[in-house]
N, C-alpha and C positions, 0 to 999 in steps of 0.2 A: 650857479657858474663855477666852472672849475678852469684852472690854470696851472700849467706845468712846465717844467724846462727839464731835458733830460739826454741821455745818449741816444743817439739815432744811428743804427748801422743799416748800411746799402749792400746786398749781396746778390750779384747775378750769374748765373752759370750758361754759358752762351756755347752753341754747337754750330758751326757754319763749316768752314773747310778744316778747321782744328778746333778742339774744345779749350775754351779759355773760361776762367774764374775771375770775375770782377769784384772788388771789395772796396768799401770806403765807409767812412764815419764821421760823426760831427754832433755838434750840439743841434738839439731839436726841441721845438715849442709846439706846447699843445693848449688848444681852448676848447672848452665844452660847455655848451648850454643845454640844460634838462627842465623841462616843464611837466610836472604831474599834476593829474586832475582827479579829484577824489569821486569815484562812482558810488561809493558807500563807505561805511568805517573801516570795511575791511580789503576792498578792493580799488586799485588806482590804475589809470591808463597814463600813458607817457610819451612825449615825443623828445628826441634828444638830436643835437647837431653838434659833429666833432669837427674841428679844424687840425690838422697835424703837419707841420711845416718843418723845412730845414734845408739846407743846400751842402753841395760837395765842391770842394774846391780842387782836391786831388782824389785819386784812387790807386788800387795796387792790382795790377792784372797780372794773373799767372797763366801762363801758356807752355806745354810742352816742359814742364819742371823749371821754368825760368820765370823769376818773378821781376817785375818793373815798376816802380812809383811813378805816375804820369800825372803832373799839374796840369790841370783843365785850363783851358783858354779862357772860357766863361764859366761861371758857377753853374752847376746843374741842380735844378730845383727838384726837391723832392717834398710832394705835398699830398696830402690825403684829406677827402671831405668825405664825412659818411653821415648819414641820418638813420635814426633808430626808432622803433615803436616799442613800448614797453607794457606790460600788464604786470602788476604787482599785487601779491596777496600778502596781507599782514597777518601772522599767526599769533 
């Protein structure tokens, strides 16, 4: 099991009627659980589940060369859940 705290960045380029760039950042949390099963002395098979979580309370919007910092009425959740399979060869 792994745990982590670090810098979380958000970046989005929007093309609608005008192009705009949206940027934001905050502290993010990571939690990961991995299980490895030994198939033989050299091969292992594993499963992993990872959760990355954070939120934005403000963002910087740049459009037409003008930048504006916007405070959000509600925090925007930034979360990602991923699952992985692994095959490991010990040399």
